[in-house]
VEXTOR-602385 format. One line per 8 residues: number of its first residue (from 1); their letters; for each residue x, y, z of N, C-alpha, C. Coordinates in pm, 1 decimal, padded with zeros to 6 digits. Atoms other than C-alpha are relative to their C-alpha. Layout:
<sites>
NUM> a> X/Y/Z/X/Y/Z/X/Y/Z | ...
</sites>
This chain:
<sites>
1> xxxxxxxx> 00093.8/00018.9/00130.2/02127.7/01760.2/01619.4/-00130.9/00034.2/00039.0 | 00135.8/-00084.9/-00033.4/01812.9/01983.8/01628.8/-00130.9/-00121.0/-00031.8 | 00087.9/00072.0/-00011.7/01487.0/01766.5/01653.8/-00106.6/00053.6/-00112.9 | 00117.4/-00017.8/00104.6/01251.3/01764.7/01343.6/-00092.8/-00072.6/00034.5 | 00145.4/00087.5/00001.9/00887.2/01654.6/01403.1/-00015.9/-00057.1/-00120.7 | 00078.0/00046.2/00150.2/00748.1/01434.4/01133.8/-00140.9/00077.4/-00038.4 | 00119.5/-00061.6/00059.2/00514.0/01576.3/00900.7/-00105.2/-00110.0/-00038.7 | 00049.8/00091.1/-00014.4/00267.5/01334.1/01004.0/-00165.0/00073.6/-00069.7
9> xxxxxxxx> 00119.4/-00067.9/00037.6/-00081.0/01410.4/00798.2/-00127.3/-00041.5/00083.7 | 00144.7/00000.7/-00077.7/-00466.0/01421.2/00952.1/-00057.2/-00103.5/-00057.0 | 00097.9/00085.1/00066.2/-00633.4/01104.1/00885.2/-00112.8/00024.6/-00085.0 | 00119.4/-00028.3/00073.9/-00933.2/01273.5/00774.4/00036.0/00054.7/-00116.9 | -00056.5/-00081.8/00130.9/-00755.5/01514.5/00531.6/00040.5/-00073.0/-00087.2 | -00061.8/00078.7/00086.5/-00564.9/01238.0/00381.7/-00115.9/-00080.4/-00085.4 | 00119.6/00101.1/00074.0/-00879.1/01000.8/00319.6/-00091.0/00095.3/-00079.0 | 00079.6/-00089.5/00120.7/-01043.8/01303.9/00162.0/00022.3/-00013.3/-00130.2
17> xxxxxxxx> -00063.8/00006.5/00146.3/-00820.5/01270.0/-00140.6/-00057.9/-00101.8/-00071.8 | 00064.1/00114.8/00079.2/-00997.9/00959.3/-00240.5/-00108.9/00061.9/-00117.1 | 00121.9/-00049.4/00094.1/-01212.6/01024.2/-00530.1/-00133.8/-00106.5/00034.5 | 00144.8/00098.1/-00028.6/-01562.6/00906.4/-00514.9/-00000.9/-00117.0/-00100.9 | 00023.5/00131.6/00083.8/-01521.1/00666.0/-00810.4/00066.1/-00115.9/00053.2 | -00101.1/00090.5/-00041.3/-01255.6/00463.0/-00633.1/-00045.7/-00121.3/00083.1 | 00103.8/00108.4/-00040.8/-01427.2/00103.6/-00539.9/00102.0/-00110.4/00029.4 | -00089.2/00130.1/-00003.0/-01116.6/-00124.2/-00557.2/00140.0/00042.2/00063.7
25> xxxxxxxx> -00094.4/-00031.9/-00076.1/-00824.2/-00123.2/-00311.7/00086.1/-00076.8/00054.0 | -00109.3/00091.7/-00067.5/-00485.1/-00237.7/-00178.0/00076.7/00069.3/00078.4 | -00050.8/-00106.1/-00142.0/-00342.7/-00146.8/00161.3/00123.4/-00088.7/-00006.3 | -00107.1/00081.1/-00013.0/00022.9/-00230.1/00183.5/00080.9/00069.9/00162.0 | -00057.5/-00042.3/-00115.8/00245.2/-00215.7/00532.1/00140.1/-00032.8/-00047.2 | -00140.3/00028.3/00036.9/00614.6/-00168.4/00492.0/00079.4/-00064.1/00130.8 | -00054.1/00070.2/-00101.3/00827.4/-00416.2/00699.9/00146.9/00060.8/00016.7 | -00142.1/-00044.1/-00050.5/01121.5/-00299.9/00888.3/00004.9/00141.2/-00056.5
33> xxxxxxxx> 00005.6/-00094.1/00088.3/01042.1/00021.4/00725.8/00124.4/00107.0/00023.7 | -00108.4/-00119.4/-00021.2/01371.3/00266.6/00892.0/00079.2/-00095.3/-00032.6 | -00131.3/00080.5/00025.2/01623.4/-00034.2/00808.6/-00004.1/-00015.6/-00141.5 | -00012.5/-00021.9/00129.5/01494.6/00030.0/00442.0/00089.4/00113.9/-00046.8 | -00096.0/-00134.9/00011.6/01705.4/00349.0/00461.6/00128.7/00009.8/00020.8 | -00153.9/00006.6/-00048.8/02082.7/00334.6/00426.4/00040.6/00149.0/00031.5 | -00079.3/-00090.6/-00047.7/02291.5/00579.1/00600.3/00103.3/00047.1/-00092.9 | -00129.2/-00025.6/00080.2/02528.7/00786.1/00401.1/00135.6/-00027.6/00093.6
41> xxxxxxxx> -00107.7/00032.4/-00070.8/02874.5/00671.3/00488.5/00069.1/00115.1/00081.9 | -00061.3/-00122.1/-00095.0/02978.0/01025.3/00621.1/-00094.6/00023.1/00101.9 | 00067.5/-00024.5/-00100.0/02693.3/01013.3/00835.9/-00005.6/-00130.4/00104.6 | -00011.1/00117.0/-00082.5/02754.4/00637.6/00983.9/00042.0/00045.6/00141.0 | -00089.9/00003.1/-00120.4/03004.6/00763.0/01250.0/-00096.1/00087.5/00104.9 | 00084.3/-00056.8/-00111.2/02710.7/00974.6/01427.6/-00061.6/-00101.5/00099.0 | 00077.1/00132.5/-00049.1/02539.3/00625.8/01526.6/00089.2/-00056.5/00055.3 | -00088.2/00105.6/-00074.2/02853.0/00475.9/01678.5/-00073.8/-00035.0/00131.9
49> xxxxxxxx> 00043.5/00038.1/-00146.1/02772.3/00269.7/01991.8/00071.8/-00123.0/00020.2 | -00123.0/00082.4/-00040.2/02962.6/00035.0/02216.0/-00079.7/-00144.3/00021.7 | 00039.4/00118.0/-00029.9/02857.0/-00347.6/02241.0/00059.4/-00105.2/00056.9 | -00070.8/00118.8/-00068.6/02950.6/-00635.2/02457.9/-00012.1/-00119.2/-00044.0 | 00019.1/00148.4/00022.1/02987.1/-00989.0/02336.9/-00043.8/-00082.2/00122.3 | 00067.8/00053.0/-00098.0/02771.7/-01180.2/02541.7/00104.8/-00127.8/00091.0 | -00067.4/00107.0/-00031.4/03022.4/-01480.3/02559.1/00130.3/00010.2/00047.2 | -00126.9/-00052.8/-00055.5/03364.1/-01311.7/02587.6/00001.6/00105.6/00081.8
57> xxxxxxxx> 00020.5/-00156.5/-00031.0/03251.1/-00981.9/02703.3/00091.9/00111.2/-00036.4 | -00094.3/-00116.0/00086.9/03483.5/-00794.4/02464.3/-00098.8/00069.1/-00051.0 | 00075.6/-00093.0/00042.5/03344.9/-00468.6/02398.5/00029.8/00021.5/-00147.2 | -00005.1/-00018.2/00129.1/03305.1/-00357.4/02032.8/-00043.3/00113.0/-00042.1 | 00049.8/-00099.5/00008.4/03248.9/-00041.5/01890.5/-00042.8/-00014.6/-00174.1 | 00077.7/00018.5/00107.9/02970.7/-00064.7/01623.3/-00049.1/00119.0/-00059.8 | 00099.3/-00075.1/00039.8/02778.4/00159.2/01407.1/-00105.3/-00049.4/-00095.2 | 00087.4/00013.5/00111.9/02464.1/00158.4/01211.0/00006.4/00049.1/-00137.1
65> xxxxxxxx> -00012.5/-00033.9/00137.7/02434.6/00133.3/00855.9/-00124.1/00029.6/-00076.9 | 00143.1/-00035.2/00045.8/02055.3/00171.5/00813.7/-00057.8/00093.3/00126.4 | 00079.5/-00088.3/-00099.7/01842.9/00424.6/00991.2/-00066.5/-00068.4/00098.8 | 00072.0/00074.0/-00118.2/01777.0/00313.2/01343.4/-00109.2/00016.3/00044.2 | 00122.0/00014.3/-00080.8/01505.1/00252.9/01553.1/00037.4/00094.7/00130.5 | -00032.7/-00083.6/-00106.3/01475.7/00507.4/01844.0/00069.0/00126.4/-00007.0 | -00048.6/-00141.1/00013.6/01651.2/00794.5/01700.3/-00106.6/00112.6/-00022.6 | 00113.1/-00103.3/00006.2/01429.3/01088.0/01724.4/-00018.9/00067.5/-00127.1
73> xxxxxxxx> 00011.2/-00051.3/00164.5/01467.5/01228.6/01366.6/-00039.8/-00132.0/-00083.1 | 00015.5/00125.7/00072.7/01418.9/00863.4/01233.6/-00158.0/00009.6/-00079.2 | 00161.5/00032.5/00076.6/01029.1/00890.0/01147.5/-00024.1/00160.0/-00116.2 | -00032.0/-00121.4/00105.7/01128.1/01252.9/00983.0/00040.0/-00045.1/-00128.2 | -00081.3/00066.4/00095.8/01401.3/01109.9/00767.1/-00048.2/-00072.3/-00081.0 | 00044.9/00093.3/00077.0/01218.7/00796.2/00679.6/-00135.1/00061.2/-00091.2 | 00112.3/-00062.6/00091.9/00879.4/01005.2/00557.8/00043.5/00058.7/-00112.8 | -00077.4/-00081.2/00134.4/01107.3/01226.3/00340.5/00021.1/-00088.0/-00078.2
81> xxxxxxxx> -00067.2/00073.8/00103.8/01281.2/00965.2/00203.1/-00106.2/-00096.0/-00117.6 | 00084.1/00108.0/00057.5/00981.2/00723.7/00125.1/-00063.8/00112.3/-00089.6 | 00087.8/-00096.3/00129.3/00757.5/01039.9/-00043.9/00101.6/00037.3/-00090.0 | -00054.0/-00022.7/00144.4/01052.8/01110.5/-00267.3/00035.7/-00112.3/-00068.4 | -00006.5/00143.4/00073.6/01078.4/00750.4/-00368.7/-00142.7/-00020.3/-00074.2 | 00159.5/00009.5/00075.0/00695.2/00741.8/-00428.2/-00016.2/00090.0/-00077.4 | -00007.2/-00068.4/00120.7/00727.4/01038.7/-00639.7/00025.3/-00031.4/-00101.1 | -00053.5/00063.5/00137.5/00900.0/00842.7/-00896.6/-00093.3/-00069.4/-00059.8
89> xxxxxxxx> 00107.6/00120.7/00022.1/00594.5/00608.2/-00908.7/-00086.9/00095.9/-00111.8 | 00063.6/-00089.4/00105.6/00407.6/00758.9/-01234.1/-00140.7/-00074.5/00027.7 | 00165.3/00035.2/-00039.2/00034.9/00697.2/-01059.6/-00086.7/00039.5/-00119.1 | 00094.7/-00076.4/00121.9/-00129.0/00884.1/-01359.1/-00004.1/-00105.0/-00090.3 | -00010.4/00120.5/00127.1/-00011.5/00590.0/-01597.8/-00086.3/-00116.0/00047.5 | 00067.2/00105.3/-00072.7/-00199.5/00341.6/-01371.8/-00116.3/00031.2/00046.0 | 00116.2/-00051.3/-00019.0/-00487.7/00559.5/-01315.1/-00050.3/-00034.2/00165.4 | -00003.3/00047.7/-00129.1/-00475.3/00512.1/-00931.6/00025.7/00124.8/00071.1
97> xxxxxxxx> -00037.5/-00114.1/-00098.7/-00484.1/00737.6/-00625.3/00095.7/-00079.1/00111.3 | -00111.2/00034.5/-00098.0/-00170.7/00669.4/-00369.6/00008.8/00075.9/00114.6 | -00004.5/-00061.2/-00116.4/-00193.5/00757.9/-00033.6/00120.0/-00037.0/00118.3 | -00104.3/00041.3/-00051.5/00086.7/00770.5/00210.0/-00031.2/00016.4/00151.4 | 00041.0/-00050.1/-00131.0/00048.8/00763.9/00614.8/00144.5/-00093.3/00026.5 | -00132.1/00055.9/-00072.1/00423.3/00691.1/00772.2/00028.6/-00098.2/-00112.5 | -00015.0/00106.2/00086.8/00471.6/00349.1/00629.1/-00125.2/-00101.7/-00066.1 | 00129.0/00060.8/00048.0/00114.6/00264.7/00547.8/-00052.9/00023.0/-00132.0
105> xxxxxxxx> 00003.6/-00032.9/00145.3/00025.1/00252.2/00161.6/-00137.9/-00018.9/-00036.6 | 00124.3/00035.9/00062.7/-00315.0/00275.4/00006.4/-00017.1/00061.4/-00145.3 | 00034.7/-00005.6/00135.3/-00402.3/00223.1/-00340.9/-00135.6/00019.9/-00026.1 | 00179.6/-00046.8/00024.1/-00758.1/00340.2/-00474.6/-00017.8/-00014.3/-00143.6 | 00038.3/00039.2/00155.9/-00866.9/00246.7/-00845.6/-00134.3/-00016.7/-00006.7 | 00124.4/-00009.3/00034.8/-01183.0/00257.0/-01009.2/-00032.6/-00161.8/-00022.8 | 00030.2/00145.8/00023.5/-01178.1/-00112.2/-01107.4/00080.9/-00099.2/00038.6 | -00086.0/00106.9/-00022.5/-01057.8/-00439.7/-01046.7/00140.6/-00022.9/-00080.2
113> xxxxxxxx> -00130.8/-00002.6/00081.1/-00820.0/-00476.9/-01335.2/00100.4/00098.2/00030.6 | -00085.9/-00118.7/-00042.2/-00684.2/-00105.0/-01277.1/00084.0/-00045.7/00131.0 | -00086.3/00001.7/-00122.3/-00594.9/-00198.4/-00907.4/00086.3/-00121.8/-00002.4 | -00079.2/00108.4/00014.6/-00440.8/-00544.8/-00999.7/00127.6/00059.2/-00057.7 | -00094.7/-00064.2/00078.8/-00244.7/-00355.0/-01244.3/00105.2/00095.8/00059.6 | -00056.6/-00101.9/-00094.9/-00141.4/-00074.3/-01010.9/00068.0/-00057.5/00105.4 | -00033.7/00098.6/-00145.0/-00091.0/-00297.7/-00713.6/00145.8/-00073.2/-00053.9 | -00059.8/00075.9/00047.4/00152.9/-00504.2/-00928.2/00144.4/00098.5/-00058.8
121> xxxxxxxx> -00092.5/-00125.2/00018.2/00350.7/-00197.9/-01039.9/00057.6/00084.0/00111.1 | -00031.8/-00058.0/-00118.9/00360.5/-00047.5/-00724.6/00064.6/-00093.0/00099.0 | -00065.9/00107.8/-00084.8/00501.9/-00377.7/-00558.4/00154.5/-00037.2/-00056.3 | -00123.9/00012.7/00062.8/00791.5/-00395.0/-00824.9/00073.0/00136.0/00032.9 | -00067.6/-00131.4/-00023.2/00862.1/-00007.0/-00799.7/00056.4/-00012.1/00176.8 | -00054.4/-00000.1/-00110.3/00893.8/-00081.3/-00407.3/00113.7/-00058.1/00024.5 | -00100.8/00074.2/-00002.6/01112.7/-00365.7/-00448.4/00155.4/00055.8/-00080.8 | -00088.9/-00063.2/00069.8/01337.8/-00167.2/-00693.2/00051.4/00133.0/00096.2
129> xxxxxxxx> -00049.0/-00103.7/-00058.8/01374.6/00126.0/-00460.8/00041.4/-00061.7/00156.4 | -00058.5/00058.3/-00106.9/01475.5/-00101.9/-00170.1/-00070.8/-00037.6/00125.2 | 00117.9/00019.6/-00119.0/01134.0/-00165.8/00050.2/-00057.4/-00127.2/-00018.4 | 00067.8/00129.2/00014.1/00995.0/-00465.0/00128.2/-00120.7/00008.3/00092.9 | 00149.1/00010.7/-00040.7/00613.8/-00542.2/00208.8/-00032.1/-00097.4/00107.0 | 00067.0/00094.2/-00084.0/00447.6/-00720.8/00513.0/-00117.1/-00063.9/-00056.9 | 00134.5/00089.5/00043.5/00270.8/-01004.1/00362.2/-00114.2/-00038.6/00071.0 | 00077.1/00050.3/-00118.8/00107.2/-01099.3/00666.8/-00141.0/00133.1/00003.2
137> xxxxxxxx> 00078.7/-00130.4/00005.3/-00071.3/-00714.2/00655.3/-00045.3/00034.2/-00121.1 | 00025.2/-00033.4/00147.4/-00102.0/-00698.6/00293.4/-00155.1/-00034.5/-00020.2 | 00114.4/00030.0/00036.2/-00456.6/-00645.4/00175.1/-00004.4/00026.3/-00163.9 | -00015.8/00002.5/00152.3/-00473.2/-00697.5/-00227.3/-00124.6/00005.7/-00050.4 | 00123.9/00002.5/00103.3/-00755.9/-00607.2/-00472.1/-00109.8/-00034.0/00061.8 | 00128.1/00000.2/-00081.1/-01044.1/-00556.7/-00216.4/-00068.1/00101.8/-00019.5 | 00092.1/-00101.4/-00012.3/-01354.3/-00369.0/-00248.6/-00007.2/00057.2/00142.6 | 00008.3/-00075.2/-00128.3/-01317.3/-00306.1/00133.4/00122.4/-00054.2/00081.3
145> xxxxxxxx> -00132.9/00002.5/-00069.8/-00994.0/-00253.5/00317.3/-00008.8/00047.0/00127.8 | -00016.6/-00081.8/-00146.0/-00911.1/-00144.2/00698.5/00157.4/00101.0/-00045.3 | -00109.2/-00066.3/00019.5/-00675.8/00132.4/00680.5/-00006.4/00120.4/00111.8 | -00006.2/-00085.2/-00106.5/-00566.3/00366.5/00971.4/-00125.9/-00034.5/00113.3 | 00126.2/-00008.4/-00107.3/-00850.2/00257.6/01194.8/-00116.6/-00010.7/-00050.6 | 00162.9/-00000.7/00100.3/-01123.1/00268.4/00919.7/-00001.8/-00098.3/-00094.7 | 00006.1/00091.5/00101.4/-01288.7/00047.8/00692.3/-00046.8/00059.0/-00137.1 | 00011.1/-00074.0/00145.1/-01273.4/00166.0/00349.8/-00047.8/-00070.1/-00116.0
153> xxxxxxxx> 00080.2/00084.3/00151.0/-01515.0/00085.2/00054.9/-00042.7/00114.0/-00073.1 | 00031.2/-00108.5/00094.6/-01627.2/00290.1/-00243.7/-00102.3/00115.5/00085.7 | 00062.5/-00127.5/-00032.0/-01753.2/00636.6/-00134.7/-00048.4/-00010.7/00145.9 | 00035.1/00012.6/-00143.7/-01767.2/00528.3/00248.1/00143.5/-00011.2/00070.3 | -00118.7/00033.1/-00108.4/-01547.1/00496.7/00563.0/-00057.6/00021.9/00103.0 | 00031.8/00043.1/-00114.5/-01616.8/00352.2/00879.4/00066.6/-00044.7/00119.8 | -00068.8/00057.7/-00095.0/-01480.0/00286.6/01221.7/00020.8/-00155.8/-00018.2 | -00027.3/00134.5/-00002.2/-01314.3/-00066.1/01226.7/-00051.4/-00097.2/00155.3
161> xxxxxxxx> 00055.4/00053.2/-00128.7/-01449.4/-00297.3/01510.5/00106.3/-00003.3/00119.5 | -00101.2/00027.4/-00087.2/-01103.9/-00321.3/01661.9/00020.4/00154.1/00086.3 | 00006.3/-00140.7/-00028.1/-01129.4/00087.9/01690.5/-00131.6/-00005.0/00075.4 | 00119.7/-00020.5/-00098.7/-01488.6/00060.2/01840.2/00047.4/-00078.9/00139.5 | -00023.5/00073.7/-00131.9/-01375.7/-00188.2/02103.3/00087.6/00095.9/00099.7 | -00065.0/-00112.3/-00074.8/-01093.7/00054.3/02201.5/-00041.3/00095.4/00058.6 | 00071.2/-00126.1/-00061.1/-01316.3/00349.0/02253.6/-00112.2/-00069.9/00125.1 | 00106.9/00042.2/-00070.5/-01589.5/00113.8/02426.3/00044.1/-00035.4/00135.6
169> xxxxxxxx> -00055.2/00075.9/-00128.1/-01364.8/-00036.1/02706.6/00095.4/00085.9/00043.1 | -00079.5/-00071.5/-00085.8/-01169.1/00290.5/02786.8/-00041.7/00012.1/00155.6 | 00027.1/-00016.3/-00143.8/-01167.7/00324.7/03165.3/-00031.4/00109.9/00035.4 | 00067.8/-00138.8/-00029.5/-01331.7/00618.2/03349.5/00119.0/00077.3/00038.2 | -00083.6/-00087.2/-00068.6/-01097.3/00901.8/03375.1/00029.4/00062.4/00120.7 | 00005.3/-00056.0/-00160.0/-00996.5/01026.6/03716.5/00113.0/00089.3/00034.8 | -00086.5/-00111.3/-00019.8/-00708.4/01289.7/03671.4/00024.6/00076.8/-00176.2 | -00037.3/-00084.5/00119.5/-00580.9/01552.4/03390.9/00029.8/-00094.2/-00109.5
177> xxxxxxxx> -00073.2/00085.7/00116.0/-00369.8/01295.0/03210.3/-00113.6/-00081.9/-00056.4 | 00070.9/00112.6/00044.2/-00607.2/01049.5/03198.9/-00133.7/00061.9/-00097.6 | 00103.1/-00113.9/00079.0/-00873.1/01312.8/03069.2/00038.6/00030.5/-00164.0 | -00014.0/-00020.3/00105.7/-00676.7/01402.2/02818.6/00033.3/-00121.3/-00103.1 | -00017.6/00145.7/00105.4/-00590.2/01026.4/02659.6/-00130.6/-00015.7/-00006.6 | 00186.5/00013.3/00059.4/-00979.1/00986.8/02675.7/-00024.1/00092.3/-00094.9 | 00015.1/-00073.6/00093.6/-01019.7/01276.1/02478.7/00047.6/-00031.6/-00128.8 | -00093.1/-00004.1/00107.3/-00764.3/01216.1/02241.9/-00073.0/-00153.2/-00073.2
185> xxxxxxxx> 00048.8/00109.5/00094.2/-00912.2/00846.1/02155.0/-00151.3/00008.5/-00034.0 | 00129.8/00013.9/00038.6/-01279.7/00934.9/02170.5/-00000.1/00096.2/-00106.0 | 00020.3/-00122.9/00116.9/-01211.7/01264.5/01944.6/00016.2/-00065.3/-00105.4 | -00032.5/00093.3/00109.0/-01091.8/01024.7/01686.4/-00124.7/-00034.6/-00067.8 | 00158.2/00017.2/00064.9/-01453.5/00899.4/01657.6/-00119.7/00109.3/00007.3 | 00108.3/-00065.0/00002.9/-01630.1/01203.3/01708.4/-00084.1/00049.2/-00124.9 | 00104.8/-00012.6/00094.2/-01788.4/01255.7/01393.0/-00075.9/-00104.0/-00038.4 | 00123.7/00088.1/00041.4/-01957.4/00946.8/01402.0/-00102.1/-00038.0/00145.8
193> xxxxxxxx> 00081.7/-00006.5/-00094.2/-02115.6/01036.3/01746.9/-00066.8/00123.6/-00007.8 | 00105.2/-00133.0/-00010.1/-02408.5/01270.2/01737.6/00017.7/00105.7/00100.4 | -00004.1/-00084.7/-00098.4/-02363.4/01581.6/01949.2/00127.7/-00024.9/00080.8 | -00130.4/00061.9/-00073.9/-02000.7/01453.5/02047.0/00050.6/00144.3/00086.4 | -00040.8/-00135.6/-00037.8/-01898.0/01841.9/02100.9/-00061.5/00030.5/00138.7 | 00062.0/-00005.1/-00139.7/-02167.2/01864.2/02381.5/00008.3/-00098.1/00072.4 | -00028.3/00065.2/-00095.6/-02151.4/01560.5/02533.5/00152.0/-00017.8/00070.6 | -00117.8/00018.3/-00042.8/-01760.5/01596.0/02582.1/00046.4/00132.3/00080.3
201> xxxxxxxx> -00036.3/-00132.0/-00061.9/-01783.8/01956.8/02678.8/00038.8/-00012.0/00119.5 | -00033.4/00006.5/-00110.6/-01781.1/01883.9/03035.8/00144.4/-00018.0/00041.5 | -00149.3/00062.8/-00029.8/-01443.4/01710.6/03018.6/00094.0/00098.1/-00022.5 | -00111.4/-00135.8/00027.0/-01289.7/01989.1/02835.7/00016.7/00114.9/00085.6 | 00059.1/-00052.5/-00107.0/-01434.5/02204.0/03082.0/00088.6/-00019.4/00121.3 | -00079.5/00048.7/-00133.0/-01245.7/02006.0/03354.6/00135.1/00020.2/-00038.9 | -00140.9/-00042.7/00016.3/-00945.0/02046.3/03180.1/00061.9/00136.6/00043.0 | -00044.1/-00122.2/-00054.4/-00921.0/02394.4/03282.9/00011.2/00053.0/00112.8
209> xxxxxxxx> 00016.5/00007.7/-00161.8/-00980.7/02333.4/03649.5/00132.7/-00091.7/00042.9 | -00041.4/00100.9/-00077.6/-00836.5/02011.1/03705.3/00156.3/-00006.9/-00026.8 | -00142.2/00011.3/00009.2/-00445.5/01977.5/03785.6/00008.3/-00154.3/00045.9 | -00028.3/00152.5/-00034.3/-00333.9/01656.5/03958.4/-00082.4/-00075.7/00104.5 | 00084.7/00060.0/-00079.8/-00609.0/01613.7/04197.4/-00098.6/-00090.0/-00039.4 | 00071.8/00118.9/00046.9/-00826.0/01304.1/04181.5/-00160.5/00063.6/-00021.3 | 00125.4/-00036.8/00019.2/-01164.3/01355.9/04006.3/-00105.0/-00096.3/00042.0 | 00097.0/00067.6/-00074.6/-01479.2/01263.0/04162.3/-00109.4/00002.1/-00115.3
217> xxxx> 00114.0/00034.1/00135.6/-01775.5/01133.4/03882.2/-00105.4/00025.5/00127.7 | 00120.9/-00030.4/-00050.0/-02124.0/01229.9/03996.8/-00103.6/-00086.4/-00075.3 | 00097.8/00059.3/00061.9/-02457.3/01106.8/03866.8/-00046.6/00098.7/-00128.4 | 00038.7/-00103.3/00111.5/-02481.3/01435.1/03667.8/00074.1/-00034.4/-00098.3
</sites>
């Protein structure tokens, strides 16, 4: 089976779809998301595996009936299935904007009443299509929510405290792999750092020369 990479949107591009008048938000995280997708009976034989009973040591042959974790195409298949199910939700009727990032959903509305109405309809629609929501992670009817590492409010988005801490405590990179990891983490925050491209330029330049050798830092 060929690998089909998931079509994950760029967070900045995704959040640019929020209308400026949106000031009330609901953030939903789907629980055990992959297991919400049932496998077609004719496909279940592809996911057969052996399992040994711990007490009797008897070997059994089992198969998954839901989309399994760890299968390389699961993120792609899940994303396509969820997007298809979300398309049947008539968001225009509820005057809301709906964003999807893998299994994280954001509803944005202009008023609190519209947000409450759209959220209730959205939850009912998810239940009808076989999805479950994590109530511990749900953020309902708020003027400010955290989504994809951002704090979202009307006309604004900022880095969350958790995201800032991750960047602030990154270890000093000492080789090519660590430089790539460092730039990946800090690049996410680049638009909030004045002159980020100039500051980070020496590290990008180092990538063109640095192989597996240990990197030595100087005061410069």
